[in-house]
N, CA, C and O atoms as a GROMACS GRO file, in nm:
protein
  360
    1MET      N    1   2.597   3.839   4.390
    1MET     CA    2   2.448   3.824   4.384
    1MET      C    3   2.397   3.700   4.324
    1MET      O    4   2.462   3.653   4.231
    2THR      N    5   2.287   3.637   4.366
    2THR     CA    6   2.283   3.522   4.272
    2THR      C    7   2.146   3.520   4.208
    2THR      O    8   2.046   3.537   4.278
    3GLU      N    9   2.136   3.497   4.053
    3GLU     CA   10   2.026   3.493   3.959
    3GLU      C   11   1.944   3.347   3.966
    3GLU      O   12   1.987   3.232   3.958
    4ASN      N   13   1.811   3.398   3.983
    4ASN     CA   14   1.747   3.286   3.992
    4ASN      C   15   1.677   3.272   3.841
    4ASN      O   16   1.610   3.370   3.807
    5THR      N   17   1.685   3.156   3.744
    5THR     CA   18   1.589   3.155   3.624
    5THR      C   19   1.504   3.070   3.624
    5THR      O   20   1.532   2.953   3.648
    6VAL      N   21   1.378   3.113   3.597
    6VAL     CA   22   1.266   3.001   3.574
    6VAL      C   23   1.172   3.041   3.482
    6VAL      O   24   1.177   3.153   3.432
    7THR      N   25   1.073   2.948   3.449
    7THR     CA   26   0.973   2.928   3.338
    7THR      C   27   0.876   3.036   3.350
    7THR      O   28   0.872   3.076   3.467
    8VAL      N   29   0.802   3.095   3.278
    8VAL     CA   30   0.683   3.153   3.293
    8VAL      C   31   0.590   3.124   3.393
    8VAL      O   32   0.548   3.198   3.482
    9ARG      N   33   0.554   2.959   3.357
    9ARG     CA   34   0.479   2.884   3.424
    9ARG      C   35   0.536   2.887   3.611
    9ARG      O   36   0.462   2.899   3.708
   10GLU      N   37   0.676   2.874   3.610
   10GLU     CA   38   0.710   2.838   3.744
   10GLU      C   39   0.713   2.990   3.802
   10GLU      O   40   0.704   2.991   3.925
   11ALA      N   41   0.722   3.110   3.746
   11ALA     CA   42   0.700   3.236   3.784
   11ALA      C   43   0.553   3.258   3.840
   11ALA      O   44   0.534   3.315   3.948
   12ARG      N   45   0.470   3.218   3.774
   12ARG     CA   46   0.324   3.244   3.795
   12ARG      C   47   0.293   3.160   3.906
   12ARG      O   48   0.207   3.205   3.982
   13ALA      N   49   0.352   3.029   3.940
   13ALA     CA   50   0.318   3.011   4.073
   13ALA      C   51   0.344   3.032   4.193
   13ALA      O   52   0.280   3.011   4.296
   14HIS      N   53   0.489   3.095   4.161
   14HIS     CA   54   0.559   3.125   4.299
   14HIS      C   55   0.612   3.289   4.273
   14HIS      O   56   0.729   3.324   4.288
   15LEU      N   57   0.510   3.370   4.234
   15LEU     CA   58   0.534   3.496   4.214
   15LEU      C   59   0.571   3.571   4.341
   15LEU      O   60   0.668   3.646   4.352
   16ALA      N   61   0.477   3.541   4.441
   16ALA     CA   62   0.523   3.638   4.569
   16ALA      C   63   0.698   3.576   4.606
   16ALA      O   64   0.786   3.660   4.628
   17ASP      N   65   0.725   3.460   4.607
   17ASP     CA   66   0.869   3.409   4.641
   17ASP      C   67   0.967   3.502   4.533
   17ASP      O   68   1.076   3.539   4.577
   18HIS      N   69   0.933   3.535   4.408
   18HIS     CA   70   1.011   3.587   4.340
   18HIS      C   71   1.036   3.717   4.357
   18HIS      O   72   1.142   3.772   4.326
   19ILE      N   73   0.902   3.788   4.425
   19ILE     CA   74   0.914   3.923   4.435
   19ILE      C   75   0.973   3.942   4.588
   19ILE      O   76   1.012   4.055   4.618
   20ASN      N   77   0.982   3.845   4.676
   20ASN     CA   78   1.080   3.836   4.809
   20ASN      C   79   1.184   3.841   4.747
   20ASN      O   80   1.203   3.960   4.723
   21ARG      N   81   1.280   3.770   4.699
   21ARG     CA   82   1.397   3.741   4.635
   21ARG      C   83   1.434   3.863   4.610
   21ARG      O   84   1.530   3.912   4.670
   22ALA      N   85   1.352   3.946   4.498
   22ALA     CA   86   1.381   4.095   4.460
   22ALA      C   87   1.411   4.177   4.566
   22ALA      O   88   1.510   4.249   4.574
   23GLU      N   89   1.319   4.165   4.652
   23GLU     CA   90   1.339   4.274   4.788
   23GLU      C   91   1.449   4.254   4.873
   23GLU      O   92   1.489   4.330   4.961
   24GLU      N   93   1.506   4.118   4.828
   24GLU     CA   94   1.629   4.077   4.938
   24GLU      C   95   1.762   4.111   4.824
   24GLU      O   96   1.875   4.080   4.860
   25GLY      N   97   1.745   4.160   4.719
   25GLY     CA   98   1.821   4.196   4.590
   25GLY      C   99   1.878   4.082   4.546
   25GLY      O  100   1.991   4.052   4.586
   26VAL      N  101   1.818   4.012   4.467
   26VAL     CA  102   1.806   3.896   4.436
   26VAL      C  103   1.724   3.899   4.269
   26VAL      O  104   1.601   3.888   4.262
   27PRO      N  105   1.787   3.911   4.176
   27PRO     CA  106   1.680   3.915   4.062
   27PRO      C  107   1.644   3.782   4.004
   27PRO      O  108   1.716   3.687   4.033
   28THR      N  109   1.522   3.761   3.910
   28THR     CA  110   1.494   3.633   3.861
   28THR      C  111   1.461   3.654   3.728
   28THR      O  112   1.376   3.735   3.692
   29VAL      N  113   1.540   3.567   3.638
   29VAL     CA  114   1.470   3.580   3.486
   29VAL      C  115   1.389   3.479   3.453
   29VAL      O  116   1.398   3.360   3.483
   30ILE      N  117   1.304   3.540   3.384
   30ILE     CA  118   1.173   3.451   3.352
   30ILE      C  119   1.190   3.435   3.194
   30ILE      O  120   1.202   3.529   3.115
   31THR      N  121   1.188   3.281   3.161
   31THR     CA  122   1.199   3.243   3.049
   31THR      C  123   1.111   3.186   2.995
   31THR      O  124   1.038   3.112   3.060
   32ARG      N  125   1.092   3.205   2.855
   32ARG     CA  126   0.954   3.136   2.752
   32ARG      C  127   1.037   3.051   2.679
   32ARG      O  128   1.153   3.089   2.662
   33ASN      N  129   0.996   2.930   2.625
   33ASN     CA  130   1.102   2.824   2.554
   33ASN      C  131   1.203   2.848   2.560
   33ASN      O  132   1.248   2.882   2.451
   34GLY      N  133   1.290   2.848   2.660
   34GLY     CA  134   1.455   2.857   2.698
   34GLY      C  135   1.475   2.972   2.684
   34GLY      O  136   1.593   2.995   2.713
   35ALA      N  137   1.395   3.109   2.639
   35ALA     CA  138   1.470   3.246   2.591
   35ALA      C  139   1.399   3.320   2.692
   35ALA      O  140   1.278   3.318   2.718
   36PRO      N  141   1.522   3.406   2.760
   36PRO     CA  142   1.465   3.517   2.847
   36PRO      C  143   1.368   3.593   2.798
   36PRO      O  144   1.395   3.634   2.685
   37VAL      N  145   1.261   3.628   2.842
   37VAL     CA  146   1.192   3.771   2.812
   37VAL      C  147   1.156   3.842   2.922
   37VAL      O  148   1.071   3.926   2.891
   38ALA      N  149   1.191   3.844   3.058
   38ALA     CA  150   1.136   3.914   3.178
   38ALA      C  151   1.224   3.909   3.288
   38ALA      O  152   1.288   3.806   3.309
   39ALA      N  153   1.239   4.034   3.379
   39ALA     CA  154   1.285   3.990   3.492
   39ALA      C  155   1.207   4.041   3.598
   39ALA      O  156   1.128   4.134   3.582
   40VAL      N  157   1.227   3.974   3.725
   40VAL     CA  158   1.180   4.068   3.848
   40VAL      C  159   1.303   4.094   3.930
   40VAL      O  160   1.376   4.008   3.980
   41VAL      N  161   1.313   4.214   3.936
   41VAL     CA  162   1.441   4.284   3.973
   41VAL      C  163   1.393   4.406   4.096
   41VAL      O  164   1.287   4.467   4.108
   42PRO      N  165   1.527   4.409   4.182
   42PRO     CA  166   1.493   4.481   4.311
   42PRO      C  167   1.445   4.642   4.230
   42PRO      O  168   1.494   4.687   4.126
   43ILE      N  169   1.352   4.694   4.303
   43ILE     CA  170   1.332   4.844   4.240
   43ILE      C  171   1.453   4.944   4.244
   43ILE      O  172   1.454   5.049   4.178
   44ALA      N  173   1.542   4.908   4.316
   44ALA     CA  174   1.620   5.018   4.326
   44ALA      C  175   1.708   4.974   4.183
   44ALA      O  176   1.746   5.066   4.111
   45ASP      N  177   1.734   4.856   4.151
   45ASP     CA  178   1.817   4.815   3.978
   45ASP      C  179   1.740   4.891   3.903
   45ASP      O  180   1.793   4.972   3.828
   46PHE      N  181   1.603   4.878   3.909
   46PHE     CA  182   1.528   4.906   3.792
   46PHE      C  183   1.505   5.084   3.783
   46PHE      O  184   1.503   5.149   3.678
   47GLU      N  185   1.491   5.134   3.907
   47GLU     CA  186   1.509   5.305   3.883
   47GLU      C  187   1.649   5.315   3.828
   47GLU      O  188   1.660   5.371   3.719
   48ALA      N  189   1.779   5.260   3.896
   48ALA     CA  190   1.874   5.307   3.853
   48ALA      C  191   1.898   5.292   3.676
   48ALA      O  192   1.970   5.364   3.607
   49LEU      N  193   1.813   5.176   3.630
   49LEU     CA  194   1.797   5.125   3.494
   49LEU      C  195   1.761   5.286   3.391
   49LEU      O  196   1.828   5.351   3.312
   50GLU      N  197   1.601   5.299   3.454
   50GLU     CA  198   1.543   5.423   3.428
   50GLU      C  199   1.630   5.546   3.430
   50GLU      O  200   1.619   5.627   3.339
   51GLU      N  201   1.698   5.561   3.510
   51GLU     CA  202   1.801   5.712   3.569
   51GLU      C  203   1.884   5.719   3.413
   51GLU      O  204   1.895   5.812   3.333
   52ALA      N  205   1.939   5.565   3.408
   52ALA     CA  206   2.059   5.584   3.305
   52ALA      C  207   2.020   5.571   3.149
   52ALA      O  208   2.104   5.589   3.060
   53ALA      N  209   1.893   5.539   3.126
   53ALA     CA  210   1.826   5.550   3.024
   53ALA      C  211   1.777   5.703   2.962
   53ALA      O  212   1.760   5.752   2.850
   54ASP      N  213   1.763   5.751   3.112
   54ASP     CA  214   1.722   5.901   3.056
   54ASP      C  215   1.845   5.994   3.042
   54ASP      O  216   1.841   6.094   2.970
   55VAL      N  217   1.966   5.954   3.118
   55VAL     CA  218   2.093   6.018   3.078
   55VAL      C  219   2.141   6.003   2.960
   55VAL      O  220   2.172   6.104   2.897
   56MET      N  221   2.157   5.889   2.910
   56MET     CA  222   2.156   5.843   2.762
   56MET      C  223   2.082   5.935   2.705
   56MET      O  224   2.144   6.033   2.665
   57LEU      N  225   1.965   5.933   2.687
   57LEU     CA  226   1.882   6.000   2.585
   57LEU      C  227   1.915   6.176   2.568
   57LEU      O  228   1.931   6.256   2.474
   58ALA      N  229   1.914   6.180   2.716
   58ALA     CA  230   1.994   6.360   2.711
   58ALA      C  231   2.108   6.365   2.679
   58ALA      O  232   2.131   6.474   2.625
   59ARG      N  233   2.199   6.300   2.686
   59ARG     CA  234   2.344   6.319   2.605
   59ARG      C  235   2.305   6.315   2.468
   59ARG      O  236   2.333   6.411   2.396
   60GLU      N  237   2.232   6.196   2.414
   60GLU     CA  238   2.193   6.172   2.256
   60GLU      C  239   2.148   6.344   2.211
   60GLU      O  240   2.206   6.412   2.127
   61ALA      N  241   2.041   6.381   2.286
   61ALA     CA  242   1.995   6.472   2.227
   61ALA      C  243   2.090   6.629   2.242
   61ALA      O  244   2.084   6.712   2.152
   62GLU      N  245   2.162   6.647   2.350
   62GLU     CA  246   2.230   6.718   2.381
   62GLU      C  247   2.327   6.708   2.232
   62GLU      O  248   2.313   6.798   2.149
   63ALA      N  249   2.423   6.596   2.207
   63ALA     CA  250   2.510   6.583   2.078
   63ALA      C  251   2.423   6.609   1.939
   63ALA      O  252   2.487   6.633   1.837
   64VAL      N  253   2.259   6.603   1.933
   64VAL     CA  254   2.224   6.634   1.805
   64VAL      C  255   2.224   6.801   1.821
   64VAL      O  256   2.280   6.864   1.732
   65LEU      N  257   2.177   6.858   1.907
   65LEU     CA  258   2.197   6.977   1.906
   65LEU      C  259   2.329   7.061   1.876
   65LEU      O  260   2.355   7.155   1.800
   66ALA      N  261   2.387   7.000   1.950
   66ALA     CA  262   2.579   7.058   1.930
   66ALA      C  263   2.580   7.060   1.812
   66ALA      O  264   2.612   7.167   1.761
   67GLU      N  265   2.540   6.922   1.705
   67GLU     CA  266   2.596   6.922   1.568
   67GLU      C  267   2.479   7.038   1.486
   67GLU      O  268   2.501   7.082   1.373
   68GLY      N  269   2.391   7.063   1.544
   68GLY     CA  270   2.285   7.160   1.465
   68GLY      C  271   2.186   7.099   1.414
   68GLY      O  272   2.118   7.151   1.325
   69GLY      N  273   2.166   6.982   1.462
   69GLY     CA  274   2.002   6.883   1.425
   69GLY      C  275   1.902   6.941   1.419
   69GLY      O  276   1.891   7.053   1.468
   70PRO      N  277   1.805   6.881   1.358
   70PRO     CA  278   1.675   6.961   1.385
   70PRO      C  279   1.598   6.955   1.508
   70PRO      O  280   1.582   6.848   1.568
   71THR      N  281   1.546   7.076   1.551
   71THR     CA  282   1.455   7.055   1.650
   71THR      C  283   1.320   7.037   1.616
   71THR      O  284   1.273   7.065   1.505
   72VAL      N  285   1.254   6.987   1.714
   72VAL     CA  286   1.069   7.000   1.680
   72VAL      C  287   1.033   7.066   1.786
   72VAL      O  288   1.105   7.056   1.886
   73THR      N  289   0.916   7.149   1.791
   73THR     CA  290   0.834   7.209   1.938
   73THR      C  291   0.735   7.071   1.972
   73THR      O  292   0.699   6.984   1.893
   74MET      N  293   0.709   7.082   2.098
   74MET     CA  294   0.617   6.965   2.154
   74MET      C  295   0.480   6.932   2.066
   74MET      O  296   0.434   6.817   2.061
   75ALA      N  297   0.426   7.029   2.007
   75ALA     CA  298   0.330   7.026   1.928
   75ALA      C  299   0.369   6.934   1.811
   75ALA      O  300   0.287   6.850   1.774
   76GLU      N  301   0.464   6.942   1.764
   76GLU     CA  302   0.496   6.882   1.636
   76GLU      C  303   0.530   6.717   1.687
   76GLU      O  304   0.475   6.618   1.637
   77LEU      N  305   0.627   6.712   1.793
   77LEU     CA  306   0.661   6.562   1.870
   77LEU      C  307   0.510   6.480   1.862
   77LEU      O  308   0.488   6.374   1.802
   78LEU      N  309   0.403   6.568   1.949
   78LEU     CA  310   0.288   6.512   1.977
   78LEU      C  311   0.231   6.457   1.864
   78LEU      O  312   0.185   6.343   1.862
   79ALA      N  313   0.231   6.546   1.751
   79ALA     CA  314   0.131   6.514   1.649
   79ALA      C  315   0.198   6.405   1.569
   79ALA      O  316   0.130   6.326   1.504
   80ASP      N  317   0.330   6.399   1.573
   80ASP     CA  318   0.390   6.256   1.486
   80ASP      C  319   0.371   6.149   1.575
   80ASP      O  320   0.372   6.041   1.516
   81LEU      N  321   0.353   6.140   1.719
   81LEU     CA  322   0.362   6.036   1.786
   81LEU      C  323   0.226   5.992   1.800
   81LEU      O  324   0.207   5.879   1.844
   82PHE      N  325   0.108   6.082   1.764
   82PHE     CA  326  -0.043   6.024   1.761
   82PHE      C  327  -0.068   5.979   1.621
   82PHE      O  328  -0.153   5.892   1.601
   83THR      N  329   0.001   6.034   1.522
   83THR     CA  330  -0.004   5.997   1.376
   83THR      C  331   0.049   5.844   1.351
   83THR      O  332   0.004   5.774   1.260
   84GLU      N  333   0.150   5.798   1.446
   84GLU     CA  334   0.181   5.656   1.419
   84GLU      C  335   0.109   5.586   1.515
   84GLU      O  336   0.083   5.468   1.492
   85ARG      N  337   0.067   5.646   1.637
   85ARG     CA  338  -0.014   5.552   1.667
   85ARG      C  339  -0.149   5.536   1.625
   85ARG      O  340  -0.209   5.433   1.654
   86ASP      N  341  -0.206   5.634   1.554
   86ASP     CA  342  -0.316   5.620   1.472
   86ASP      C  343  -0.303   5.505   1.323
   86ASP      O  344  -0.388   5.427   1.281
   87GLY      N  345  -0.144   5.538   1.265
   87GLY     CA  346  -0.172   5.454   1.164
   87GLY      C  347  -0.139   5.309   1.195
   87GLY      O  348  -0.158   5.221   1.111
   88GLU      N  349  -0.087   5.283   1.320
   88GLU     CA  350  -0.066   5.147   1.380
   88GLU      C  351  -0.216   5.090   1.380
   88GLU      O  352  -0.248   5.004   1.298
   89ALA      N  353  -0.302   5.138   1.470
   89ALA     CA  354  -0.420   5.083   1.481
   89ALA      C  355  -0.511   5.063   1.355
   89ALA      O  356  -0.593   4.973   1.343
   90ALA      N  357  -0.478   5.179   1.245
   90ALA     CA  358  -0.552   5.118   1.098
   90ALA      C  359  -0.528   4.975   1.080
   90ALA      O  360  -0.573   4.916   0.981
   0.00000   0.00000   0.00000
């Protein structure tokens, strides 16, 4: 698999081309000021990455439970999330 690297400007100008390459299995890395910041990847790769992240988080949660770690209710979790979000907006 060959990887393309382009600047943000090039990616904007040729987005359809990079999408077509992704459909063919070729990712494109997008750089800003020489540093990689994003990628256009085949959807199968993206889905595999999301699935792997879900598996990793589930394993971490199982490990915490196995060690007798703290648990919270969904209501507590949501309250914490909204409290954090409201605190950032202030």
